[in-house]
C-alpha positions, -999 to 999 in steps of 0.1 A, spaced: 7 -698 -36 -2 -733 -27 -3 -740 11 21 -764 26 8 -797 41 -9 -794 74 3 -815 104 -17 -844 116 -37 -833 147 -36 -796 136 -69 -778 142 -77 -748 121 -106 -724 114 -122 -721 80 -151 -697 76 -161 -699 112 -159 -737 114 -131 -757 131 -115 -786 113 -89 -811 124 -64 -830 103 -67 -867 108 -51 -899 94 -75 -912 68 -85 -912 32 -111 -894 11 -140 -914 27 -133 -898 60 -129 -862 46 -155 -835 52 -146 -821 18 -153 -854 0 -175 -839 -27 -155 -807 -32 -130 -801 -61 -98 -817 -47 -77 -791 -65 -93 -763 -44 -89 -784 -12 -52 -788 -20 -47 -752 -29 -64 -738 3 -59 -766 29 -27 -783 18 -17 -817 5 -37 -847 17 -25 -876 -4 4 -897 9 24 -892 -23 21 -854 -20 32 -853 17 67 -855 32 54 -878 60 39 -902 34 5 -904 52 -30 -899 38 -49 -873 57 -85 -861 58 -102 -830 72 -127 -836 99 -153 -811 112 -148 -805 149 -181 -804 167 -187 -780 195 -173 -793 228 -146 -815 212 
């Protein structure tokens, strides 16, 4: 089952690391060099044409203390 798109600002845990969904394109994404199909499957849609809100998003690593 493919995961639904995550909301902008949502923070989630993945393998012990925290990530935040931000407005942005691939250049801002932590998973830039990862197979996008796997990212889509596990994290949800990130491209504007795949999302109901029509906004490109990226996944940002949240540093300790943020």
